[in-house]
Backbone atoms as SQL, in Angstrom:
CREATE TABLE atoms (id INTEGER PRIMARY KEY, chain TEXT, resi INTEGER, resn TEXT, atom TEXT, x REAL, y REAL, z REAL);
INSERT INTO atoms VALUES
  (1, 'A', 1, 'MET', 'N', -63.442, 42.804, 84.751),
  (2, 'A', 1, 'MET', 'CA', -62.240, 42.121, 84.324),
  (3, 'A', 1, 'MET', 'C', -61.067, 42.600, 85.163),
  (4, 'A', 2, 'SER', 'N', -60.144, 41.699, 85.417),
  (5, 'A', 2, 'SER', 'CA', -58.941, 42.057, 86.157),
  (6, 'A', 2, 'SER', 'C', -57.746, 41.287, 85.592),
  (7, 'A', 3, 'TYR', 'N', -56.578, 41.721, 85.976),
  (8, 'A', 3, 'TYR', 'CA', -55.312, 41.125, 85.552),
  (9, 'A', 3, 'TYR', 'C', -54.533, 40.738, 86.800),
  (10, 'A', 4, 'THR', 'N', -53.532, 39.891, 86.628),
  (11, 'A', 4, 'THR', 'CA', -52.717, 39.488, 87.763),
  (12, 'A', 4, 'THR', 'C', -51.235, 39.661, 87.458),
  (13, 'A', 5, 'ILE', 'N', -50.484, 39.866, 88.527),
  (14, 'A', 5, 'ILE', 'CA', -49.025, 39.933, 88.461),
  (15, 'A', 5, 'ILE', 'C', -48.508, 39.084, 89.616),
  (16, 'A', 6, 'SER', 'N', -47.699, 38.089, 89.333),
  (17, 'A', 6, 'SER', 'CA', -47.080, 37.276, 90.381),
  (18, 'A', 6, 'SER', 'C', -45.653, 37.762, 90.598),
  (19, 'A', 7, 'LEU', 'N', -45.358, 38.112, 91.841),
  (20, 'A', 7, 'LEU', 'CA', -44.048, 38.657, 92.187),
  (21, 'A', 7, 'LEU', 'C', -43.494, 37.957, 93.411),
  (22, 'A', 8, 'ASP', 'N', -42.177, 37.726, 93.407),
  (23, 'A', 8, 'ASP', 'CA', -41.556, 37.164, 94.598),
  (24, 'A', 8, 'ASP', 'C', -41.313, 38.294, 95.609),
  (25, 'A', 9, 'ARG', 'N', -40.845, 37.911, 96.770),
  (26, 'A', 9, 'ARG', 'CA', -40.667, 38.868, 97.867),
  (27, 'A', 9, 'ARG', 'C', -39.728, 40.024, 97.484),
  (28, 'A', 10, 'ASP', 'N', -38.630, 39.724, 96.791),
  (29, 'A', 10, 'ASP', 'CA', -37.683, 40.775, 96.394),
  (30, 'A', 10, 'ASP', 'C', -38.308, 41.727, 95.388),
  (31, 'A', 11, 'ALA', 'N', -39.047, 41.187, 94.426),
  (32, 'A', 11, 'ALA', 'CA', -39.697, 42.038, 93.427),
  (33, 'A', 11, 'ALA', 'C', -40.745, 42.929, 94.085),
  (34, 'A', 12, 'LEU', 'N', -41.483, 42.392, 95.055),
  (35, 'A', 12, 'LEU', 'CA', -42.466, 43.207, 95.780),
  (36, 'A', 12, 'LEU', 'C', -41.789, 44.329, 96.563),
  (37, 'A', 13, 'ALA', 'N', -40.659, 44.014, 97.186),
  (38, 'A', 13, 'ALA', 'CA', -39.925, 45.043, 97.934),
  (39, 'A', 13, 'ALA', 'C', -39.441, 46.144, 96.990),
  (40, 'A', 14, 'THR', 'N', -38.974, 45.754, 95.824),
  (41, 'A', 14, 'THR', 'CA', -38.537, 46.742, 94.834),
  (42, 'A', 14, 'THR', 'C', -39.713, 47.574, 94.350),
  (43, 'A', 15, 'LEU', 'N', -40.842, 46.921, 94.081),
  (44, 'A', 15, 'LEU', 'CA', -42.033, 47.654, 93.653),
  (45, 'A', 15, 'LEU', 'C', -42.463, 48.652, 94.723),
  (46, 'A', 16, 'ALA', 'N', -42.407, 48.248, 95.989),
  (47, 'A', 16, 'ALA', 'CA', -42.763, 49.159, 97.083),
  (48, 'A', 16, 'ALA', 'C', -41.829, 50.362, 97.110),
  (49, 'A', 17, 'TRP', 'N', -40.531, 50.123, 96.925),
  (50, 'A', 17, 'TRP', 'CA', -39.552, 51.219, 96.915),
  (51, 'A', 17, 'TRP', 'C', -39.825, 52.172, 95.752),
  (52, 'A', 18, 'ILE', 'N', -40.087, 51.614, 94.586),
  (53, 'A', 18, 'ILE', 'CA', -40.372, 52.431, 93.403),
  (54, 'A', 18, 'ILE', 'C', -41.683, 53.190, 93.570),
  (55, 'A', 19, 'ALA', 'N', -42.660, 52.564, 94.226),
  (56, 'A', 19, 'ALA', 'CA', -43.978, 53.195, 94.414),
  (57, 'A', 19, 'ALA', 'C', -43.886, 54.471, 95.244),
  (58, 'A', 20, 'ASP', 'N', -42.857, 54.573, 96.097),
  (59, 'A', 20, 'ASP', 'CA', -42.655, 55.806, 96.867),
  (60, 'A', 20, 'ASP', 'C', -42.099, 56.937, 96.008),
  (61, 'A', 21, 'ARG', 'N', -41.706, 56.614, 94.769),
  (62, 'A', 21, 'ARG', 'CA', -41.026, 57.590, 93.923),
  (63, 'A', 21, 'ARG', 'C', -41.718, 57.883, 92.598),
  (64, 'A', 22, 'TYR', 'N', -42.458, 56.901, 92.060),
  (65, 'A', 22, 'TYR', 'CA', -43.031, 57.045, 90.722),
  (66, 'A', 22, 'TYR', 'C', -44.502, 56.652, 90.706),
  (67, 'A', 23, 'THR', 'N', -45.295, 57.461, 90.048),
  (68, 'A', 23, 'THR', 'CA', -46.744, 57.284, 89.998),
  (69, 'A', 23, 'THR', 'C', -47.150, 55.934, 89.435),
  (70, 'A', 24, 'SER', 'N', -46.524, 55.480, 88.378),
  (71, 'A', 24, 'SER', 'CA', -46.948, 54.224, 87.755),
  (72, 'A', 24, 'SER', 'C', -46.863, 53.070, 88.746),
  (73, 'A', 25, 'ALA', 'N', -45.778, 52.973, 89.495),
  (74, 'A', 25, 'ALA', 'CA', -45.637, 51.897, 90.482),
  (75, 'A', 25, 'ALA', 'C', -46.592, 52.097, 91.651),
  (76, 'A', 26, 'GLU', 'N', -46.813, 53.335, 92.036),
  (77, 'A', 26, 'GLU', 'CA', -47.761, 53.627, 93.113),
  (78, 'A', 26, 'GLU', 'C', -49.159, 53.138, 92.753),
  (79, 'A', 27, 'ILE', 'N', -49.509, 53.251, 91.487),
  (80, 'A', 27, 'ILE', 'CA', -50.818, 52.788, 91.023),
  (81, 'A', 27, 'ILE', 'C', -50.957, 51.279, 91.234),
  (82, 'A', 28, 'LEU', 'N', -49.902, 50.520, 91.011),
  (83, 'A', 28, 'LEU', 'CA', -49.963, 49.063, 91.140),
  (84, 'A', 28, 'LEU', 'C', -49.826, 48.574, 92.576),
  (85, 'A', 29, 'PHE', 'N', -48.980, 49.215, 93.361),
  (86, 'A', 29, 'PHE', 'CA', -48.685, 48.723, 94.711),
  (87, 'A', 29, 'PHE', 'C', -49.692, 49.291, 95.695),
  (88, 'A', 30, 'ASP', 'N', -50.368, 48.410, 96.410),
  (89, 'A', 30, 'ASP', 'CA', -51.423, 48.864, 97.321),
  (90, 'A', 30, 'ASP', 'C', -50.940, 49.176, 98.734),
  (91, 'A', 31, 'GLY', 'N', -49.658, 49.056, 98.982),
  (92, 'A', 31, 'GLY', 'CA', -49.112, 49.382, 100.288),
  (93, 'A', 31, 'GLY', 'C', -49.208, 48.267, 101.309),
  (94, 'A', 32, 'SER', 'N', -49.705, 47.117, 100.913),
  (95, 'A', 32, 'SER', 'CA', -49.852, 45.992, 101.835),
  (96, 'A', 32, 'SER', 'C', -48.502, 45.390, 102.195),
  (97, 'A', 33, 'ASP', 'N', -48.472, 44.771, 103.361),
  (98, 'A', 33, 'ASP', 'CA', -47.311, 43.971, 103.758),
  (99, 'A', 33, 'ASP', 'C', -47.584, 42.541, 103.325),
  (100, 'A', 34, 'TYR', 'N', -46.712, 42.000, 102.539),
  (101, 'A', 34, 'TYR', 'CA', -46.879, 40.642, 102.042),
  (102, 'A', 34, 'TYR', 'C', -45.895, 39.721, 102.733),
  (103, 'A', 35, 'ASP', 'N', -46.375, 38.545, 103.155),
  (104, 'A', 35, 'ASP', 'CA', -45.540, 37.611, 103.908),
  (105, 'A', 35, 'ASP', 'C', -45.073, 36.409, 103.104),
  (106, 'A', 36, 'ALA', 'N', -45.790, 36.051, 102.064),
  (107, 'A', 36, 'ALA', 'CA', -45.473, 34.840, 101.304),
  (108, 'A', 36, 'ALA', 'C', -44.236, 35.049, 100.439),
  (109, 'A', 37, 'GLU', 'N', -43.634, 33.952, 100.028),
  (110, 'A', 37, 'GLU', 'CA', -42.475, 34.010, 99.126),
  (111, 'A', 37, 'GLU', 'C', -42.875, 34.600, 97.774),
  (112, 'A', 38, 'THR', 'N', -44.080, 34.270, 97.317),
  (113, 'A', 38, 'THR', 'CA', -44.610, 34.798, 96.061),
  (114, 'A', 38, 'THR', 'C', -46.037, 35.257, 96.302),
  (115, 'A', 39, 'GLU', 'N', -46.354, 36.423, 95.799),
  (116, 'A', 39, 'GLU', 'CA', -47.706, 36.973, 95.907),
  (117, 'A', 39, 'GLU', 'C', -48.241, 37.224, 94.511),
  (118, 'A', 40, 'THR', 'N', -49.522, 37.043, 94.357),
  (119, 'A', 40, 'THR', 'CA', -50.189, 37.369, 93.103),
  (120, 'A', 40, 'THR', 'C', -51.086, 38.563, 93.360),
  (121, 'A', 41, 'LEU', 'N', -50.759, 39.669, 92.710),
  (122, 'A', 41, 'LEU', 'CA', -51.553, 40.883, 92.832),
  (123, 'A', 41, 'LEU', 'C', -52.660, 40.857, 91.791),
  (124, 'A', 42, 'THR', 'N', -53.877, 41.160, 92.208),
  (125, 'A', 42, 'THR', 'CA', -55.006, 41.265, 91.286),
  (126, 'A', 42, 'THR', 'C', -55.226, 42.739, 90.998),
  (127, 'A', 43, 'VAL', 'N', -55.198, 43.079, 89.720),
  (128, 'A', 43, 'VAL', 'CA', -55.279, 44.472, 89.298),
  (129, 'A', 43, 'VAL', 'C', -56.538, 44.648, 88.445),
  (130, 'A', 44, 'PRO', 'N', -57.500, 45.452, 88.909),
  (131, 'A', 44, 'PRO', 'CA', -58.684, 45.710, 88.092),
  (132, 'A', 44, 'PRO', 'C', -58.298, 46.360, 86.755),
  (133, 'A', 45, 'GLU', 'N', -59.114, 46.145, 85.756),
  (134, 'A', 45, 'GLU', 'CA', -58.797, 46.641, 84.409),
  (135, 'A', 45, 'GLU', 'C', -58.553, 48.149, 84.386),
  (136, 'A', 46, 'HIS', 'N', -59.389, 48.918, 85.067),
  (137, 'A', 46, 'HIS', 'CA', -59.199, 50.376, 85.027),
  (138, 'A', 46, 'HIS', 'C', -57.870, 50.792, 85.667),
  (139, 'A', 47, 'VAL', 'N', -57.418, 50.059, 86.670),
  (140, 'A', 47, 'VAL', 'CA', -56.131, 50.353, 87.306),
  (141, 'A', 47, 'VAL', 'C', -54.990, 49.975, 86.367),
  (142, 'A', 48, 'ALA', 'N', -55.140, 48.870, 85.664),
  (143, 'A', 48, 'ALA', 'CA', -54.124, 48.452, 84.689),
  (144, 'A', 48, 'ALA', 'C', -53.929, 49.530, 83.631),
  (145, 'A', 49, 'TRP', 'N', -55.032, 50.101, 83.157),
  (146, 'A', 49, 'TRP', 'CA', -54.923, 51.164, 82.151),
  (147, 'A', 49, 'TRP', 'C', -54.332, 52.439, 82.734),
  (148, 'A', 50, 'GLU', 'N', -54.616, 52.737, 84.008),
  (149, 'A', 50, 'GLU', 'CA', -53.992, 53.891, 84.663),
  (150, 'A', 50, 'GLU', 'C', -52.475, 53.704, 84.733),
  (151, 'A', 51, 'TYR', 'N', -52.052, 52.487, 85.061),
  (152, 'A', 51, 'TYR', 'CA', -50.626, 52.170, 85.100),
  (153, 'A', 51, 'TYR', 'C', -49.986, 52.421, 83.738),
  (154, 'A', 52, 'ALA', 'N', -50.594, 51.877, 82.689),
  (155, 'A', 52, 'ALA', 'CA', -50.047, 52.039, 81.338),
  (156, 'A', 52, 'ALA', 'C', -49.975, 53.510, 80.948),
  (157, 'A', 53, 'ALA', 'N', -50.969, 54.283, 81.326),
  (158, 'A', 53, 'ALA', 'CA', -50.988, 55.708, 80.979),
  (159, 'A', 53, 'ALA', 'C', -49.942, 56.509, 81.755),
  (160, 'A', 54, 'ALA', 'N', -49.593, 56.067, 82.958),
  (161, 'A', 54, 'ALA', 'CA', -48.636, 56.797, 83.793),
  (162, 'A', 54, 'ALA', 'C', -47.183, 56.543, 83.403),
  (163, 'A', 55, 'LEU', 'N', -46.900, 55.437, 82.740),
  (164, 'A', 55, 'LEU', 'CA', -45.510, 55.095, 82.405),
  (165, 'A', 55, 'LEU', 'C', -44.779, 56.176, 81.612),
  (166, 'A', 56, 'PRO', 'N', -45.349, 56.696, 80.514),
  (167, 'A', 56, 'PRO', 'CA', -44.601, 57.715, 79.755),
  (168, 'A', 56, 'PRO', 'C', -44.279, 58.958, 80.572),
  (169, 'A', 57, 'GLU', 'N', -45.191, 59.344, 81.454),
  (170, 'A', 57, 'GLU', 'CA', -44.955, 60.526, 82.274),
  (171, 'A', 57, 'GLU', 'C', -43.824, 60.297, 83.275),
  (172, 'A', 58, 'ASP', 'N', -43.798, 59.116, 83.890),
  (173, 'A', 58, 'ASP', 'CA', -42.739, 58.792, 84.847),
  (174, 'A', 58, 'ASP', 'C', -41.370, 58.741, 84.180),
  (175, 'A', 59, 'ASN', 'N', -41.340, 58.277, 82.971),
  (176, 'A', 59, 'ASN', 'CA', -40.075, 58.047, 82.288),
  (177, 'A', 59, 'ASN', 'C', -39.646, 59.171, 81.349),
  (178, 'A', 60, 'GLY', 'N', -40.587, 59.991, 80.950),
  (179, 'A', 60, 'GLY', 'CA', -40.274, 60.993, 79.946),
  (180, 'A', 60, 'GLY', 'C', -40.018, 60.358, 78.589),
  (181, 'A', 61, 'ASN', 'N', -40.510, 59.125, 78.414),
  (182, 'A', 61, 'ASN', 'CA', -40.303, 58.376, 77.185),
  (183, 'A', 61, 'ASN', 'C', -41.604, 57.648, 76.848),
  (184, 'A', 62, 'PRO', 'N', -42.229, 57.972, 75.731),
  (185, 'A', 62, 'PRO', 'CA', -43.514, 57.352, 75.403),
  (186, 'A', 62, 'PRO', 'C', -43.437, 55.858, 75.123),
  (187, 'A', 63, 'ASN', 'N', -42.246, 55.314, 74.939),
  (188, 'A', 63, 'ASN', 'CA', -42.095, 53.896, 74.626),
  (189, 'A', 63, 'ASN', 'C', -41.620, 53.055, 75.804),
  (190, 'A', 64, 'GLN', 'N', -41.517, 53.633, 76.979),
  (191, 'A', 64, 'GLN', 'CA', -41.023, 52.904, 78.147),
  (192, 'A', 64, 'GLN', 'C', -42.082, 51.919, 78.639),
  (193, 'A', 65, 'SER', 'N', -41.650, 50.715, 79.012),
  (194, 'A', 65, 'SER', 'CA', -42.607, 49.689, 79.419),
  (195, 'A', 65, 'SER', 'C', -42.515, 49.303, 80.892),
  (196, 'A', 66, 'VAL', 'N', -41.602, 49.906, 81.650),
  (197, 'A', 66, 'VAL', 'CA', -41.513, 49.670, 83.094),
  (198, 'A', 66, 'VAL', 'C', -41.194, 50.999, 83.784),
  (199, 'A', 67, 'PRO', 'N', -41.524, 51.103, 85.068),
  (200, 'A', 67, 'PRO', 'CA', -41.163, 52.317, 85.801),
  (201, 'A', 67, 'PRO', 'C', -39.646, 52.443, 85.923),
  (202, 'A', 68, 'PRO', 'N', -39.137, 53.645, 86.124),
  (203, 'A', 68, 'PRO', 'CA', -37.713, 53.803, 86.382),
  (204, 'A', 68, 'PRO', 'C', -37.289, 52.932, 87.572),
  (205, 'A', 69, 'CYS', 'N', -36.099, 52.421, 87.536),
  (206, 'A', 69, 'CYS', 'CA', -35.483, 51.611, 88.593),
  (207, 'A', 69, 'CYS', 'C', -35.998, 50.176, 88.654),
  (208, 'A', 70, 'ALA', 'N', -36.921, 49.790, 87.789),
  (209, 'A', 70, 'ALA', 'CA', -37.405, 48.403, 87.769),
  (210, 'A', 70, 'ALA', 'C', -36.501, 47.599, 86.845),
  (211, 'A', 71, 'GLY', 'N', -35.997, 46.494, 87.344),
  (212, 'A', 71, 'GLY', 'CA', -35.146, 45.630, 86.541),
  (213, 'A', 71, 'GLY', 'C', -35.362, 44.179, 86.918),
  (214, 'A', 72, 'GLY', 'N', -34.639, 43.295, 86.275),
  (215, 'A', 72, 'GLY', 'CA', -34.671, 41.872, 86.598),
  (216, 'A', 72, 'GLY', 'C', -36.058, 41.261, 86.544),
  (217, 'A', 73, 'PRO', 'N', -36.366, 40.382, 87.514),
  (218, 'A', 73, 'PRO', 'CA', -37.658, 39.703, 87.517),
  (219, 'A', 73, 'PRO', 'C', -38.842, 40.658, 87.622),
  (220, 'A', 74, 'LEU', 'N', -38.674, 41.769, 88.341),
  (221, 'A', 74, 'LEU', 'CA', -39.770, 42.742, 88.422),
  (222, 'A', 74, 'LEU', 'C', -40.064, 43.318, 87.050),
  (223, 'A', 75, 'ALA', 'N', -39.041, 43.735, 86.335),
  (224, 'A', 75, 'ALA', 'CA', -39.237, 44.284, 84.998),
  (225, 'A', 75, 'ALA', 'C', -39.880, 43.259, 84.071),
  (226, 'A', 76, 'GLU', 'N', -39.418, 42.019, 84.146),
  (227, 'A', 76, 'GLU', 'CA', -39.999, 40.963, 83.305),
  (228, 'A', 76, 'GLU', 'C', -41.487, 40.783, 83.600),
  (229, 'A', 77, 'ALA', 'N', -41.848, 40.765, 84.891),
  (230, 'A', 77, 'ALA', 'CA', -43.248, 40.598, 85.268),
  (231, 'A', 77, 'ALA', 'C', -44.086, 41.792, 84.823),
  (232, 'A', 78, 'LEU', 'N', -43.541, 43.001, 84.959),
  (233, 'A', 78, 'LEU', 'CA', -44.295, 44.190, 84.559),
  (234, 'A', 78, 'LEU', 'C', -44.453, 44.287, 83.044),
  (235, 'A', 79, 'ILE', 'N', -43.464, 43.859, 82.293),
  (236, 'A', 79, 'ILE', 'CA', -43.573, 43.845, 80.832),
  (237, 'A', 79, 'ILE', 'C', -44.640, 42.838, 80.411),
  (238, 'A', 80, 'SER', 'N', -44.649, 41.667, 81.012),
  (239, 'A', 80, 'SER', 'CA', -45.683, 40.660, 80.701),
  (240, 'A', 80, 'SER', 'C', -47.067, 41.184, 81.062),
  (241, 'A', 81, 'PHE', 'N', -47.150, 41.862, 82.206),
  (242, 'A', 81, 'PHE', 'CA', -48.410, 42.460, 82.633),
  (243, 'A', 81, 'PHE', 'C', -48.884, 43.484, 81.613),
  (244, 'A', 82, 'LEU', 'N', -47.983, 44.387, 81.214),
  (245, 'A', 82, 'LEU', 'CA', -48.345, 45.428, 80.254),
  (246, 'A', 82, 'LEU', 'C', -48.768, 44.805, 78.927),
  (247, 'A', 83, 'ASP', 'N', -48.053, 43.780, 78.479),
  (248, 'A', 83, 'ASP', 'CA', -48.419, 43.096, 77.240),
  (249, 'A', 83, 'ASP', 'C', -49.805, 42.460, 77.330),
  (250, 'A', 84, 'SER', 'N', -50.189, 42.033, 78.505),
  (251, 'A', 84, 'SER', 'CA', -51.492, 41.385, 78.652),
  (252, 'A', 84, 'SER', 'C', -52.655, 42.363, 78.546),
  (253, 'A', 85, 'ILE', 'N', -52.398, 43.649, 78.828),
  (254, 'A', 85, 'ILE', 'CA', -53.489, 44.633, 78.766),
  (255, 'A', 85, 'ILE', 'C', -53.525, 45.401, 77.468),
  (256, 'A', 86, 'VAL', 'N', -52.481, 45.316, 76.699),
  (257, 'A', 86, 'VAL', 'CA', -52.427, 46.093, 75.448),
  (258, 'A', 86, 'VAL', 'C', -52.867, 45.244, 74.283);
């Protein structure tokens, strides 16, 4: 089983920036260069659960649903993603 996250170019750039700083985002971002306006990332189930488990540690808050510095469309997409696995 796998999950998907659709992100536009700006959201991907933000995710890449966050991935250099926080484990949860690093788990999701594979380091690829994406050229399209919108990309759909396929996330295997075990990786999705690793992401969910890393969020509280990155934030110091057990109820946090996005990595630090994630906002706007990226945050919305990550919240929807997290809701889909929980």
